[in-house]
MILOPA-747193 format. One record per residue (C-alpha): residue number from 1; residue in one letter; x, y, z. Coordinates in nm, 2 decimals. Example, Ala and Ser with C-alpha at 12.3 -4.5 7.8 and 13.67 -1.06 7.14 Angstrom:
# MILOPA-747193
<site k="1" r="a" x="1.23" y="-0.45" z="0.78"/>
<site k="2" r="s" x="1.37" y="-0.11" z="0.71"/>
END
This chain:
# MILOPA-747193
<site k="1" r="x" x="9.58" y="1.32" z="6.81"/>
<site k="2" r="x" x="9.82" y="1.25" z="7.10"/>
<site k="3" r="x" x="10.12" y="1.54" z="7.20"/>
<site k="4" r="x" x="10.38" y="1.25" z="7.26"/>
<site k="5" r="x" x="10.51" y="0.90" z="7.07"/>
<site k="6" r="x" x="10.40" y="0.64" z="7.32"/>
<site k="7" r="x" x="10.34" y="0.26" z="7.29"/>
<site k="8" r="x" x="10.53" y="-0.06" z="7.35"/>
<site k="9" r="x" x="10.77" y="0.02" z="7.08"/>
<site k="10" r="x" x="10.88" y="0.39" z="7.15"/>
<site k="11" r="x" x="11.27" y="0.23" z="7.23"/>
<site k="12" r="x" x="11.27" y="0.13" z="6.88"/>
<site k="13" r="x" x="11.42" y="0.35" z="6.61"/>
<site k="14" r="x" x="11.34" y="0.23" z="6.22"/>
<site k="15" r="x" x="11.55" y="0.42" z="5.92"/>
<site k="16" r="x" x="11.27" y="0.41" z="5.69"/>
<site k="17" r="x" x="11.38" y="0.44" z="5.31"/>
<site k="18" r="x" x="11.10" y="0.25" z="5.18"/>
<site k="19" r="x" x="10.84" y="0.44" z="4.98"/>
<site k="20" r="x" x="10.51" y="0.41" z="4.76"/>
<site k="21" r="x" x="10.29" y="0.17" z="4.92"/>
<site k="22" r="x" x="10.43" y="-0.15" z="5.09"/>
<site k="23" r="x" x="10.69" y="-0.06" z="5.31"/>
<site k="24" r="x" x="10.48" y="0.30" z="5.38"/>
<site k="25" r="x" x="10.26" y="0.06" z="5.51"/>
<site k="26" r="x" x="10.48" y="-0.20" z="5.73"/>
<site k="27" r="x" x="10.69" y="0.10" z="5.87"/>
<site k="28" r="x" x="10.32" y="0.29" z="5.93"/>
<site k="29" r="x" x="10.22" y="0.01" z="6.13"/>
<site k="30" r="x" x="10.53" y="0.03" z="6.37"/>
<site k="31" r="x" x="10.54" y="0.38" z="6.42"/>
<site k="32" r="x" x="10.14" y="0.37" z="6.58"/>
<site k="33" r="x" x="10.27" y="0.18" z="6.80"/>
<site k="34" r="x" x="10.52" y="0.40" z="6.94"/>
<site k="35" r="x" x="10.84" y="0.36" z="6.68"/>
<site k="36" r="x" x="11.06" y="0.66" z="6.61"/>
<site k="37" r="x" x="11.10" y="0.58" z="6.24"/>
<site k="38" r="x" x="11.26" y="0.86" z="6.06"/>
<site k="39" r="x" x="11.15" y="0.82" z="5.66"/>
<site k="40" r="x" x="11.47" y="0.90" z="5.48"/>
<site k="41" r="x" x="11.36" y="1.04" z="5.11"/>
<site k="42" r="x" x="11.56" y="1.16" z="4.80"/>
<site k="43" r="x" x="11.53" y="1.52" z="4.73"/>
<site k="44" r="x" x="11.25" y="1.47" z="4.47"/>
<site k="45" r="x" x="11.08" y="1.29" z="4.80"/>
<site k="46" r="x" x="10.86" y="0.96" z="4.78"/>
<site k="47" r="x" x="10.67" y="0.95" z="4.46"/>
<site k="48" r="x" x="10.35" y="0.89" z="4.69"/>
<site k="49" r="x" x="10.33" y="1.23" z="4.78"/>
<site k="50" r="x" x="10.18" y="1.42" z="4.42"/>
<site k="51" r="x" x="9.92" y="1.10" z="4.42"/>
<site k="52" r="x" x="9.57" y="1.25" z="4.45"/>
<site k="53" r="x" x="9.36" y="1.36" z="4.63"/>
<site k="54" r="x" x="9.56" y="1.71" z="4.68"/>
<site k="55" r="x" x="9.41" y="1.95" z="5.03"/>
<site k="56" r="x" x="9.30" y="2.21" z="4.86"/>
<site k="57" r="x" x="9.63" y="2.39" z="4.97"/>
<site k="58" r="x" x="9.88" y="2.21" z="4.80"/>
<site k="59" r="x" x="10.22" y="2.26" z="4.69"/>
<site k="60" r="x" x="10.29" y="2.52" z="4.87"/>
<site k="61" r="x" x="10.56" y="2.42" z="5.08"/>
<site k="62" r="x" x="10.74" y="2.21" z="4.77"/>
<site k="63" r="x" x="10.77" y="2.57" z="4.61"/>
<site k="64" r="x" x="10.98" y="2.68" z="4.89"/>
<site k="65" r="x" x="10.66" y="2.85" z="5.11"/>
<site k="66" r="x" x="10.60" y="2.84" z="5.48"/>
<site k="67" r="x" x="10.23" y="2.70" z="5.43"/>
<site k="68" r="x" x="10.05" y="2.45" z="5.26"/>
<site k="69" r="x" x="10.09" y="2.05" z="5.21"/>
<site k="70" r="x" x="10.30" y="1.93" z="4.95"/>
<site k="71" r="x" x="10.17" y="1.55" z="4.98"/>
<site k="72" r="x" x="9.83" y="1.41" z="4.89"/>
<site k="73" r="x" x="9.58" y="1.19" z="5.09"/>
<site k="74" r="x" x="9.74" y="0.86" z="4.98"/>
<site k="75" r="x" x="10.07" y="0.93" z="5.07"/>
<site k="76" r="x" x="9.88" y="1.07" z="5.42"/>
<site k="77" r="x" x="9.73" y="0.74" z="5.48"/>
<site k="78" r="x" x="10.05" y="0.54" z="5.56"/>
<site k="79" r="x" x="10.30" y="0.78" z="5.67"/>
<site k="80" r="x" x="10.09" y="0.97" z="5.95"/>
<site k="81" r="x" x="10.36" y="0.92" z="6.29"/>
<site k="82" r="x" x="10.67" y="0.98" z="6.08"/>
<site k="83" r="x" x="10.95" y="1.25" z="6.07"/>
<site k="84" r="x" x="11.13" y="1.33" z="5.67"/>
<site k="85" r="x" x="11.47" y="1.36" z="5.63"/>
<site k="86" r="x" x="11.59" y="1.41" z="5.31"/>
<site k="87" r="x" x="11.92" y="1.24" z="5.14"/>
<site k="88" r="x" x="12.05" y="1.14" z="4.83"/>
<site k="89" r="x" x="12.18" y="0.85" z="4.86"/>
<site k="90" r="x" x="12.36" y="0.89" z="4.54"/>
<site k="91" r="x" x="12.61" y="1.18" z="4.74"/>
<site k="92" r="x" x="12.87" y="0.99" z="4.92"/>
<site k="93" r="x" x="12.86" y="1.22" z="5.22"/>
<site k="94" r="x" x="12.45" y="1.18" z="5.26"/>
<site k="95" r="x" x="12.51" y="0.78" z="5.22"/>
<site k="96" r="x" x="12.78" y="0.85" z="5.53"/>
<site k="97" r="x" x="12.46" y="1.01" z="5.74"/>
<site k="98" r="x" x="12.23" y="0.76" z="5.68"/>
<site k="99" r="x" x="12.51" y="0.49" z="5.78"/>
<site k="100" r="x" x="12.54" y="0.72" z="6.09"/>
<site k="101" r="x" x="12.20" y="0.70" z="6.15"/>
<site k="102" r="x" x="12.22" y="0.34" z="6.13"/>
<site k="103" r="x" x="12.48" y="0.34" z="6.34"/>
<site k="104" r="x" x="12.25" y="0.42" z="6.59"/>
<site k="105" r="x" x="11.96" y="0.26" z="6.46"/>
<site k="106" r="x" x="11.72" y="-0.12" z="6.52"/>
<site k="107" r="x" x="11.67" y="-0.13" z="6.24"/>
<site k="108" r="x" x="11.61" y="-0.01" z="5.86"/>
<site k="109" r="x" x="11.37" y="-0.10" z="5.61"/>
<site k="110" r="x" x="11.40" y="-0.04" z="5.19"/>
<site k="111" r="x" x="11.17" y="-0.19" z="4.97"/>
<site k="112" r="x" x="11.38" y="-0.09" z="4.66"/>
<site k="113" r="x" x="11.49" y="-0.30" z="4.33"/>
<site k="114" r="x" x="11.71" y="-0.62" z="4.45"/>
<site k="115" r="x" x="12.10" y="-0.46" z="4.43"/>
<site k="116" r="x" x="12.01" y="-0.12" z="4.46"/>
<site k="117" r="x" x="12.14" y="-0.05" z="4.81"/>
<site k="118" r="x" x="12.43" y="-0.25" z="4.73"/>
<site k="119" r="x" x="12.52" y="-0.09" z="4.45"/>
<site k="120" r="x" x="12.49" y="0.28" z="4.64"/>
<site k="121" r="x" x="12.71" y="0.07" z="4.90"/>
<site k="122" r="x" x="12.47" y="0.06" z="5.15"/>
<site k="123" r="x" x="12.31" y="-0.31" z="5.16"/>
<site k="124" r="x" x="12.33" y="-0.51" z="5.49"/>
<site k="125" r="x" x="12.67" y="-0.62" z="5.53"/>
<site k="126" r="x" x="12.78" y="-0.29" z="5.51"/>
<site k="127" r="x" x="12.57" y="-0.18" z="5.75"/>
<site k="128" r="x" x="12.61" y="-0.46" z="5.98"/>
<site k="129" r="x" x="12.99" y="-0.39" z="5.93"/>
<site k="130" r="x" x="12.90" y="-0.07" z="6.13"/>
<site k="131" r="x" x="12.59" y="-0.17" z="6.35"/>
<site k="132" r="x" x="12.66" y="-0.58" z="6.41"/>
<site k="133" r="x" x="12.29" y="-0.56" z="6.63"/>
<site k="134" r="x" x="12.12" y="-0.37" z="6.34"/>
<site k="135" r="x" x="11.83" y="-0.56" z="6.21"/>
<site k="136" r="x" x="11.80" y="-0.49" z="5.76"/>
<site k="137" r="x" x="11.39" y="-0.53" z="5.66"/>
<site k="138" r="x" x="11.35" y="-0.61" z="5.29"/>
<site k="139" r="x" x="11.00" y="-0.59" z="5.08"/>
<site k="140" r="x" x="11.05" y="-0.68" z="4.74"/>
<site k="141" r="x" x="10.88" y="-0.86" z="4.45"/>
<site k="142" r="x" x="11.03" y="-1.21" z="4.42"/>
<site k="143" r="x" x="11.27" y="-1.18" z="4.68"/>
<site k="144" r="x" x="11.62" y="-1.13" z="4.81"/>
<site k="145" r="x" x="11.93" y="-1.37" z="4.68"/>
<site k="146" r="x" x="12.02" y="-1.38" z="5.09"/>
<site k="147" r="x" x="11.72" y="-1.53" z="5.17"/>
<site k="148" r="x" x="11.68" y="-1.76" z="4.83"/>
<site k="149" r="x" x="11.72" y="-1.64" z="4.50"/>
<site k="150" r="x" x="11.44" y="-1.64" z="4.24"/>
<site k="151" r="x" x="11.45" y="-1.66" z="3.87"/>
<site k="152" r="x" x="11.25" y="-1.32" z="3.86"/>
<site k="153" r="x" x="11.48" y="-1.19" z="4.09"/>
<site k="154" r="x" x="11.59" y="-0.88" z="3.94"/>
<site k="155" r="x" x="11.25" y="-0.76" z="3.84"/>
<site k="156" r="x" x="11.05" y="-0.49" z="3.91"/>
<site k="157" r="x" x="10.71" y="-0.60" z="4.11"/>
<site k="158" r="x" x="10.41" y="-0.36" z="4.17"/>
<site k="159" r="x" x="10.06" y="-0.51" z="4.35"/>
<site k="160" r="x" x="9.88" y="-0.63" z="4.01"/>
<site k="161" r="x" x="10.18" y="-0.84" z="3.93"/>
<site k="162" r="x" x="10.23" y="-0.98" z="4.30"/>
<site k="163" r="x" x="9.88" y="-1.04" z="4.30"/>
<site k="164" r="x" x="9.85" y="-1.21" z="3.97"/>
<site k="165" r="x" x="10.17" y="-1.41" z="4.01"/>
<site k="166" r="x" x="10.09" y="-1.54" z="4.36"/>
<site k="167" r="x" x="9.78" y="-1.66" z="4.27"/>
<site k="168" r="x" x="9.53" y="-1.45" z="4.43"/>
<site k="169" r="x" x="9.40" y="-1.33" z="4.08"/>
<site k="170" r="x" x="9.28" y="-1.69" z="3.94"/>
<site k="171" r="x" x="9.15" y="-1.76" z="4.32"/>
<site k="172" r="x" x="8.93" y="-1.46" z="4.37"/>
<site k="173" r="x" x="8.84" y="-1.41" z="4.01"/>
<site k="174" r="x" x="8.99" y="-1.07" z="3.96"/>
<site k="175" r="x" x="9.23" y="-0.83" z="4.11"/>
<site k="176" r="x" x="9.16" y="-0.69" z="4.44"/>
<site k="177" r="x" x="9.07" y="-0.29" z="4.41"/>
<site k="178" r="x" x="9.28" y="-0.24" z="4.77"/>
<site k="179" r="x" x="9.63" y="-0.30" z="4.73"/>
<site k="180" r="x" x="9.69" y="-0.69" z="4.91"/>
<site k="181" r="x" x="9.97" y="-0.73" z="4.74"/>
<site k="182" r="x" x="10.14" y="-0.42" z="4.91"/>
<site k="183" r="x" x="9.96" y="-0.43" z="5.25"/>
<site k="184" r="x" x="10.00" y="-0.79" z="5.31"/>
<site k="185" r="x" x="10.40" y="-0.80" z="5.28"/>
<site k="186" r="x" x="10.41" y="-0.47" z="5.44"/>
<site k="187" r="x" x="10.23" y="-0.62" z="5.74"/>
<site k="188" r="x" x="10.45" y="-0.91" z="5.75"/>
<site k="189" r="x" x="10.75" y="-0.69" z="5.74"/>
<site k="190" r="x" x="10.65" y="-0.50" z="6.06"/>
<site k="191" r="x" x="10.58" y="-0.87" z="6.24"/>
<site k="192" r="x" x="10.93" y="-1.03" z="6.11"/>
<site k="193" r="x" x="11.15" y="-0.70" z="6.23"/>
<site k="194" r="x" x="11.02" y="-0.68" z="6.57"/>
<site k="195" r="x" x="11.08" y="-1.03" z="6.57"/>
<site k="196" r="x" x="11.44" y="-0.97" z="6.46"/>
<site k="197" r="x" x="11.45" y="-0.69" z="6.66"/>
<site k="198" r="x" x="11.33" y="-0.89" z="6.96"/>
<site k="199" r="x" x="11.62" y="-1.18" z="6.89"/>
<site k="200" r="x" x="11.90" y="-0.91" z="6.81"/>
<site k="201" r="x" x="11.86" y="-0.77" z="7.19"/>
<site k="202" r="x" x="11.91" y="-1.10" z="7.35"/>
<site k="203" r="x" x="12.21" y="-1.28" z="7.12"/>
<site k="204" r="x" x="12.36" y="-0.89" z="6.98"/>
<site k="205" r="x" x="12.35" y="-1.00" z="6.64"/>
<site k="206" r="x" x="12.11" y="-0.86" z="6.37"/>
<site k="207" r="x" x="11.97" y="-1.02" z="6.08"/>
<site k="208" r="x" x="11.83" y="-0.96" z="5.71"/>
<site k="209" r="x" x="11.45" y="-0.95" z="5.70"/>
<site k="210" r="x" x="11.31" y="-1.06" z="5.38"/>
<site k="211" r="x" x="10.94" y="-1.02" z="5.29"/>
<site k="212" r="x" x="10.84" y="-1.08" z="4.90"/>
<site k="213" r="x" x="10.53" y="-0.99" z="4.75"/>
<site k="214" r="x" x="10.50" y="-1.30" z="4.52"/>
<site k="215" r="x" x="10.56" y="-1.53" z="4.86"/>
<site k="216" r="x" x="10.30" y="-1.27" z="5.07"/>
<site k="217" r="x" x="10.03" y="-1.31" z="4.84"/>
<site k="218" r="x" x="10.07" y="-1.72" z="4.82"/>
<site k="219" r="x" x="10.02" y="-1.72" z="5.18"/>
<site k="220" r="x" x="9.70" y="-1.61" z="5.17"/>
<site k="221" r="x" x="9.58" y="-1.90" z="5.00"/>
<site k="222" r="x" x="9.69" y="-2.16" z="5.27"/>
<site k="223" r="x" x="9.38" y="-2.31" z="5.22"/>
<site k="224" r="x" x="9.41" y="-2.36" z="4.85"/>
<site k="225" r="x" x="9.77" y="-2.47" z="4.88"/>
<site k="226" r="x" x="9.72" y="-2.83" z="5.06"/>
<site k="227" r="x" x="9.37" y="-2.85" z="4.84"/>
<site k="228" r="x" x="9.53" y="-2.83" z="4.55"/>
<site k="229" r="x" x="9.80" y="-3.04" z="4.63"/>
<site k="230" r="x" x="9.58" y="-3.34" z="4.78"/>
<site k="231" r="x" x="9.37" y="-3.31" z="4.44"/>
<site k="232" r="x" x="9.54" y="-3.18" z="4.17"/>
<site k="233" r="x" x="9.20" y="-2.97" z="4.11"/>
<site k="234" r="x" x="9.18" y="-2.59" z="4.11"/>
<site k="235" r="x" x="8.93" y="-2.42" z="4.35"/>
<site k="236" r="x" x="8.68" y="-2.23" z="4.10"/>
<site k="237" r="x" x="8.62" y="-1.88" z="4.19"/>
<site k="238" r="x" x="8.27" y="-1.84" z="4.38"/>
<site k="239" r="x" x="8.30" y="-2.26" z="4.44"/>
<site k="240" r="x" x="8.25" y="-2.27" z="4.83"/>
<site k="241" r="x" x="8.32" y="-2.49" z="5.07"/>
<site k="242" r="x" x="8.07" y="-2.30" z="5.31"/>
<site k="243" r="x" x="7.78" y="-2.23" z="5.23"/>
<site k="244" r="x" x="7.63" y="-1.97" z="5.26"/>
<site k="245" r="x" x="7.94" y="-1.77" z="5.27"/>
<site k="246" r="x" x="7.92" y="-1.45" z="5.05"/>
<site k="247" r="x" x="7.73" y="-1.14" z="4.95"/>
<site k="248" r="x" x="7.35" y="-1.12" z="4.84"/>
<site k="249" r="x" x="7.15" y="-0.84" z="4.72"/>
<site k="250" r="x" x="6.91" y="-0.60" z="4.93"/>
<site k="251" r="x" x="6.69" y="-0.34" z="4.77"/>
<site k="252" r="x" x="7.02" y="-0.08" z="4.87"/>
<site k="253" r="x" x="7.26" y="-0.29" z="4.78"/>
<site k="254" r="x" x="7.44" y="-0.62" z="4.91"/>
<site k="255" r="x" x="7.43" y="-0.83" z="5.25"/>
<site k="256" r="x" x="7.72" y="-1.07" z="5.34"/>
<site k="257" r="x" x="7.56" y="-1.38" z="5.55"/>
<site k="258" r="x" x="7.76" y="-1.65" z="5.63"/>
<site k="259" r="x" x="7.58" y="-1.95" z="5.80"/>
<site k="260" r="x" x="7.77" y="-2.26" z="5.72"/>
<site k="261" r="x" x="7.71" y="-2.42" z="6.07"/>
<site k="262" r="x" x="7.45" y="-2.58" z="6.13"/>
<site k="263" r="x" x="7.28" y="-2.35" z="6.44"/>
<site k="264" r="x" x="7.34" y="-2.03" z="6.23"/>
<site k="265" r="x" x="7.14" y="-2.21" z="5.92"/>
<site k="266" r="x" x="6.87" y="-2.27" z="6.15"/>
<site k="267" r="x" x="6.85" y="-1.92" z="6.26"/>
<site k="268" r="x" x="6.87" y="-1.77" z="5.94"/>
<site k="269" r="x" x="6.57" y="-2.03" z="5.82"/>
<site k="270" r="x" x="6.37" y="-1.93" z="6.07"/>
<site k="271" r="x" x="6.42" y="-1.54" z="5.99"/>
<site k="272" r="x" x="6.38" y="-1.64" z="5.65"/>
<site k="273" r="x" x="6.04" y="-1.79" z="5.76"/>
<site k="274" r="x" x="6.17" y="-2.05" z="5.56"/>
<site k="275" r="x" x="6.16" y="-2.42" z="5.83"/>
<site k="276" r="x" x="6.11" y="-2.60" z="5.51"/>
<site k="277" r="x" x="6.50" y="-2.53" z="5.44"/>
<site k="278" r="x" x="6.65" y="-2.71" z="5.74"/>
<site k="279" r="x" x="6.53" y="-3.00" z="5.67"/>
<site k="280" r="x" x="6.57" y="-3.00" z="5.30"/>
<site k="281" r="x" x="6.79" y="-3.31" z="5.20"/>
<site k="282" r="x" x="6.90" y="-3.01" z="4.97"/>
<site k="283" r="x" x="7.01" y="-2.76" z="5.20"/>
<site k="284" r="x" x="6.98" y="-2.97" z="5.56"/>
<site k="285" r="x" x="7.35" y="-3.03" z="5.65"/>
<site k="286" r="x" x="7.68" y="-2.76" z="5.50"/>
<site k="287" r="x" x="7.79" y="-3.04" z="5.24"/>
<site k="288" r="x" x="7.48" y="-3.05" z="5.09"/>
<site k="289" r="x" x="7.43" y="-2.68" z="5.04"/>
<site k="290" r="x" x="7.79" y="-2.67" z="4.89"/>
<site k="291" r="x" x="7.66" y="-2.99" z="4.65"/>
<site k="292" r="x" x="7.36" y="-2.73" z="4.55"/>
<site k="293" r="x" x="7.55" y="-2.40" z="4.60"/>
<site k="294" r="x" x="7.30" y="-2.19" z="4.33"/>
<site k="295" r="x" x="6.99" y="-2.37" z="4.50"/>
<site k="296" r="x" x="7.05" y="-2.27" z="4.80"/>
<site k="297" r="x" x="7.22" y="-1.89" z="4.74"/>
<site k="298" r="x" x="6.90" y="-1.84" z="4.54"/>
<site k="299" r="x" x="6.67" y="-1.93" z="4.81"/>
<site k="300" r="x" x="6.85" y="-1.67" z="5.03"/>
<site k="301" r="x" x="6.85" y="-1.46" z="4.75"/>
<site k="302" r="x" x="6.50" y="-1.43" z="4.67"/>
<site k="303" r="x" x="6.46" y="-1.36" z="5.05"/>
<site k="304" r="x" x="6.72" y="-1.07" z="5.08"/>
<site k="305" r="x" x="6.63" y="-0.86" z="4.77"/>
<site k="306" r="x" x="6.34" y="-0.76" z="4.89"/>
<site k="307" r="x" x="6.46" y="-0.61" z="5.22"/>
<site k="308" r="x" x="6.72" y="-0.30" z="5.32"/>
<site k="309" r="x" x="7.04" y="-0.36" z="5.45"/>
<site k="310" r="x" x="6.93" y="-0.19" z="5.75"/>
<site k="311" r="x" x="6.61" y="-0.45" z="5.80"/>
<site k="312" r="x" x="6.81" y="-0.79" z="5.69"/>
<site k="313" r="x" x="7.09" y="-0.62" z="6.00"/>
<site k="314" r="x" x="6.76" y="-0.57" z="6.24"/>
<site k="315" r="x" x="6.66" y="-0.97" z="6.16"/>
<site k="316" r="x" x="7.00" y="-1.08" z="6.15"/>
<site k="317" r="x" x="7.24" y="-0.85" z="6.35"/>
<site k="318" r="x" x="7.32" y="-1.06" z="6.65"/>
<site k="319" r="x" x="7.23" y="-1.37" z="6.49"/>
<site k="320" r="x" x="7.33" y="-1.47" z="6.27"/>
<site k="321" r="x" x="7.75" y="-1.37" z="6.12"/>
<site k="322" r="x" x="7.61" y="-1.10" z="5.88"/>
<site k="323" r="x" x="7.67" y="-0.70" z="5.76"/>
<site k="324" r="x" x="7.56" y="-0.48" z="5.56"/>
<site k="325" r="x" x="7.81" y="-0.40" z="5.25"/>
<site k="326" r="x" x="7.89" y="-0.06" z="5.37"/>
<site k="327" r="x" x="8.05" y="0.23" z="5.15"/>
<site k="328" r="x" x="8.28" y="0.49" z="5.28"/>
<site k="329" r="x" x="8.03" y="0.72" z="5.36"/>
<site k="330" r="x" x="7.83" y="0.42" z="5.55"/>
<site k="331" r="x" x="8.15" y="0.38" z="5.76"/>
<site k="332" r="x" x="8.18" y="0.70" z="5.85"/>
<site k="333" r="x" x="7.87" y="0.67" z="5.94"/>
<site k="334" r="x" x="7.84" y="0.35" z="6.13"/>
<site k="335" r="x" x="7.78" y="0.38" z="6.58"/>
<site k="336" r="x" x="8.10" y="0.09" z="6.56"/>
<site k="337" r="x" x="8.39" y="0.37" z="6.47"/>
<site k="338" r="x" x="8.25" y="0.60" z="6.66"/>
<site k="339" r="x" x="8.23" y="0.36" z="6.94"/>
<site k="340" r="x" x="8.59" y="0.26" z="6.85"/>
<site k="341" r="x" x="8.77" y="0.60" z="6.77"/>
<site k="342" r="x" x="8.86" y="0.44" z="6.46"/>
<site k="343" r="x" x="8.90" y="0.76" z="6.31"/>
<site k="344" r="x" x="9.15" y="1.01" z="6.40"/>
<site k="345" r="x" x="9.11" y="1.39" z="6.33"/>
<site k="346" r="x" x="9.48" y="1.51" z="6.12"/>
<site k="347" r="x" x="9.54" y="1.90" z="6.12"/>
<site k="348" r="x" x="9.72" y="1.93" z="5.80"/>
<site k="349" r="x" x="9.97" y="2.21" z="5.77"/>
<site k="350" r="x" x="9.87" y="2.54" z="5.60"/>
<site k="351" r="x" x="9.54" y="2.63" z="5.49"/>
<site k="352" r="x" x="9.41" y="2.32" z="5.46"/>
<site k="353" r="x" x="9.12" y="2.12" z="5.66"/>
<site k="354" r="x" x="9.09" y="1.84" z="5.90"/>
<site k="355" r="x" x="9.10" y="1.54" z="5.78"/>
<site k="356" r="x" x="9.03" y="1.20" z="5.88"/>
<site k="357" r="x" x="9.27" y="0.90" z="5.93"/>
<site k="358" r="x" x="9.21" y="0.51" z="6.06"/>
<site k="359" r="x" x="9.32" y="0.48" z="6.38"/>
<site k="360" r="x" x="9.59" y="0.20" z="6.48"/>
<site k="361" r="x" x="9.36" y="-0.16" z="6.51"/>
<site k="362" r="x" x="9.59" y="-0.29" z="6.75"/>
<site k="363" r="x" x="9.47" y="-0.19" z="7.06"/>
<site k="364" r="x" x="9.64" y="-0.25" z="7.41"/>
<site k="365" r="x" x="9.48" y="-0.17" z="7.72"/>
<site k="366" r="x" x="9.77" y="-0.09" z="7.94"/>
<site k="367" r="x" x="9.94" y="0.10" z="7.68"/>
<site k="368" r="x" x="9.76" y="0.33" z="7.42"/>
<site k="369" r="x" x="9.91" y="0.49" z="7.14"/>
<site k="370" r="x" x="9.77" y="0.73" z="6.90"/>
<site k="371" r="x" x="9.78" y="0.97" z="6.60"/>
<site k="372" r="x" x="10.04" y="1.18" z="6.77"/>
<site k="373" r="x" x="10.26" y="1.33" z="6.43"/>
<site k="374" r="x" x="10.05" y="1.48" z="6.13"/>
<site k="375" r="x" x="10.24" y="1.29" z="5.76"/>
<site k="376" r="x" x="10.55" y="1.52" z="5.75"/>
<site k="377" r="x" x="10.66" y="1.76" z="5.48"/>
<site k="378" r="x" x="10.94" y="1.67" z="5.25"/>
<site k="379" r="x" x="11.25" y="1.69" z="5.49"/>
<site k="380" r="x" x="11.06" y="1.85" z="5.74"/>
<site k="381" r="x" x="11.26" y="1.70" z="6.02"/>
<site k="382" r="x" x="11.61" y="1.65" z="5.90"/>
<site k="383" r="x" x="11.78" y="1.95" z="6.10"/>
<site k="384" r="x" x="11.59" y="1.82" z="6.40"/>
<site k="385" r="x" x="11.68" y="1.45" z="6.34"/>
<site k="386" r="x" x="12.06" y="1.55" z="6.25"/>
<site k="387" r="x" x="12.08" y="1.77" z="6.59"/>
<site k="388" r="x" x="11.94" y="1.42" z="6.74"/>
<site k="389" r="x" x="12.20" y="1.20" z="6.62"/>
<site k="390" r="x" x="12.50" y="1.47" z="6.69"/>
<site k="391" r="x" x="12.59" y="1.45" z="6.34"/>
<site k="392" r="x" x="12.64" y="1.85" z="6.29"/>
<site k="393" r="x" x="12.61" y="2.01" z="5.88"/>
<site k="394" r="x" x="12.97" y="2.08" z="5.89"/>
<site k="395" r="x" x="13.02" y="1.65" z="5.87"/>
<site k="396" r="x" x="12.76" y="1.65" z="5.53"/>
END
């Protein structure tokens, strides 16, 4: 861990009212890039705090002791480099504190159901009246009426529904096991927020940034949309226009090979000792291979299935786009991960071990960033932050 907040966004202050995964993922990206991210939580905390796995010394801080961690690793993964303040936004005094925080902030982000913040008297228009330059970011299932109404606007939404309704499930054949309909909207929110703050600093006027989970899932299908618009045909999962482009069996798992380009196809055929496939009418060009996908993939699978992932990597690595389907254990042992510093050690509070968190994947050669703040305990920084913002307890 580094000792100080640093990065190209170190002059940004963001009030983070997000919980669960989509919003916190996006604000974690901003925190990694140096933004001063203040996580505002209700007295019960972000509901992700309780999700397992838990460290050995778990729950002590939540029970009032001085040691221990009051969060599991799901929370830790998306709340590094943030500080926590507890505010009950249903309490008018605490709602006023949020307004005063926003008066001095560049942006606020929330991922509540549409209308909740308005009902609390904390909607965009109220905040903009207090700070005309503030950027308000919202991550919702189906968007906000301010940017475009949806018949589903008031519906709750979680990752599964976002993937399904946005077209990803039928395009890929199944749900992604990782919460892609949370992760991608959070990423887009981070980009949109920085863009809006950039404009606000030029114009003096803030904005409302709206990212919907449905919209974001559909955006991932940018090539599917025009294809369907032109042909009216659904693209069947597993049916490819680039061949080979997928996973093949190995003796100890699976191995990815992408060789639709003719130069790579030739190199693959040579490694397989199958020069006949270079000139075979069924496989000589990518369109021919796509038309004969089953035959092409079966020939490759016959070769890969007798070799280990490392054997295949030795034969193809550096020549053909490829790679082993790594387990998490194999990722931890991969020399690339060590060389790039992709795992950062984080000491949890209390009598807990050091754990690894994923490092910031956005690298800047002249402005390095890193882990400087472990995930916070609930309300750990309330007094510290109120003092920084000039808010005394007597004001509460």
